[in-house]
C-alpha positions as CSV (number, residue, x, y, z in Angstrom):
1,M,-64.6,-113.6,-30.0
2,T,-65.4,-113.1,-33.7
3,E,-67.6,-115.5,-35.6
4,T,-66.2,-117.4,-38.6
5,T,-68.1,-118.6,-41.6
6,P,-69.0,-122.4,-41.8
7,V,-66.5,-122.8,-44.6
8,L,-63.6,-121.3,-42.7
9,S,-64.6,-123.4,-39.6
10,G,-64.6,-126.5,-41.9
11,L,-61.2,-125.5,-43.3
12,R,-59.8,-125.5,-39.8
13,G,-61.4,-128.9,-39.1
14,R,-64.0,-127.5,-36.8
15,C,-67.8,-127.8,-36.6
16,P,-69.5,-125.5,-39.1
17,R,-72.2,-124.5,-36.6
18,C,-70.1,-123.5,-33.5
19,G,-66.6,-123.4,-34.8
20,R,-65.3,-125.2,-31.7
21,G,-66.0,-128.9,-31.9
22,K,-63.9,-131.3,-34.0
23,L,-65.3,-132.0,-37.5
24,F,-63.2,-135.1,-38.1
25,T,-62.7,-138.2,-35.9
26,G,-59.8,-139.4,-38.0
27,Y,-57.9,-138.3,-41.1
28,L,-61.1,-137.9,-43.3
29,R,-63.9,-139.5,-41.2
30,I,-66.6,-136.9,-40.3
31,A,-67.8,-137.0,-36.7
32,D,-71.3,-138.2,-36.1
33,R,-72.0,-135.2,-33.8
34,C,-70.1,-132.1,-32.8
35,D,-68.5,-132.8,-29.4
36,Y,-69.1,-129.2,-28.3
37,C,-72.6,-128.2,-29.6
38,G,-74.1,-131.6,-30.5
39,E,-74.8,-130.6,-34.1
40,H,-75.5,-133.8,-36.2
41,L,-72.7,-133.9,-38.9
42,G,-72.5,-137.6,-39.9
43,H,-75.0,-137.2,-42.7
44,L,-72.9,-134.7,-44.7
45,R,-71.1,-136.2,-47.7
46,A,-68.6,-134.4,-49.8
47,D,-67.9,-137.4,-52.1
48,D,-65.2,-136.8,-54.7
49,G,-65.2,-132.9,-54.7
50,P,-62.4,-132.5,-52.1
51,A,-60.2,-135.0,-53.9
52,F,-60.7,-133.2,-57.2
53,F,-59.8,-129.8,-55.8
54,A,-56.8,-131.2,-53.9
55,M,-55.4,-132.8,-57.0
56,L,-56.1,-129.7,-59.0
57,A,-54.3,-127.4,-56.5
58,A,-51.4,-129.9,-56.1
59,T,-50.8,-130.1,-59.9
60,V,-51.1,-126.4,-60.4
61,L,-48.5,-125.8,-57.7
62,G,-46.4,-128.7,-59.0
63,V,-45.9,-127.3,-62.5
64,P,-43.8,-124.3,-61.4
65,V,-41.9,-126.4,-59.0
66,G,-41.1,-128.8,-61.8
67,L,-39.9,-126.0,-64.0
68,L,-37.7,-124.7,-61.2
69,L,-36.3,-128.1,-60.6
70,A,-35.5,-128.6,-64.2
71,A,-33.8,-125.3,-64.4
72,W,-31.8,-125.5,-61.2
73,T,-30.9,-129.2,-61.0
74,D,-29.6,-132.0,-63.2
75,L,-31.9,-134.8,-62.0
76,G,-32.7,-136.3,-65.3
77,A,-36.1,-137.5,-66.4
78,G,-36.4,-140.4,-63.9
79,G,-35.4,-138.2,-61.0
80,M,-37.8,-135.4,-62.0
81,V,-40.7,-137.9,-62.2
82,A,-39.9,-139.4,-58.8
83,A,-39.4,-136.0,-57.1
84,L,-42.5,-134.4,-58.6
85,S,-44.7,-137.5,-58.0
86,A,-43.7,-137.6,-54.3
87,A,-44.2,-133.9,-53.9
88,V,-47.7,-133.9,-55.6
89,V,-48.8,-136.9,-53.6
90,A,-47.6,-135.4,-50.3
91,L,-49.3,-132.1,-51.1
92,C,-52.6,-133.9,-52.0
93,L,-52.5,-135.6,-48.6
94,V,-52.0,-132.3,-46.8
95,L,-54.7,-130.5,-48.8
96,L,-57.4,-133.2,-48.8
97,P,-58.6,-132.7,-45.2
98,L,-58.6,-128.9,-45.7
99,F,-60.8,-129.1,-48.8
100,K,-63.1,-131.7,-47.3
101,G,-63.6,-129.6,-44.2
102,A,-64.3,-126.5,-46.4
103,M,-66.8,-128.4,-48.6
104,I,-68.5,-129.9,-45.5
105,G,-68.9,-126.4,-44.2
106,A,-70.4,-125.2,-47.4
107,L,-72.8,-128.1,-47.5
108,W,-73.9,-127.4,-43.9
109,R,-74.3,-123.7,-44.6
110,H,-76.7,-124.3,-47.5
111,G,-78.6,-127.1,-45.7
112,L,-77.4,-129.8,-48.1
113,R,-76.3,-133.4,-47.3
114,G,-74.2,-134.1,-50.3
115,D,-76.4,-136.8,-51.8
116,E,-79.1,-134.7,-53.4
117,T,-80.4,-135.6,-56.8
118,Q,-81.9,-133.4,-59.5
C-alpha cells in the first residue's frame, strides 16, 4: 500500500496521520480522535478558510457555466439567476467538506491547531 500525504488523506475525509480512520463524524464536524490510530484531531480548527476556497472555486466554475447557459438557452434574467444560484450553492456544499479535510490535513502536517496568533 502506498502512503498518501496528510492533505490528500484529508481531502478523502480520512485521518491525516494514518489515512484510514474517518476525519469527520458528520458533514463538517471533526472527530475527536481517529477511530483507527487514535490520533487526537478535535483540536484542529480550519475556521473560514475552507468556506472561502469552496466559494471561490464554485464561482470560478459558475462563470463559464453561466456564459454557456446564456448562449444556449433562453431563460431570461430571472431564470439565469435562479439556475446559477442553485448550481453555485450545490457546488459549495459538495466542495466544502473536501476543502475542510484538505486544510485539516495541512494543519496537522505542519503541527498547527488553527488558532495560532502572531
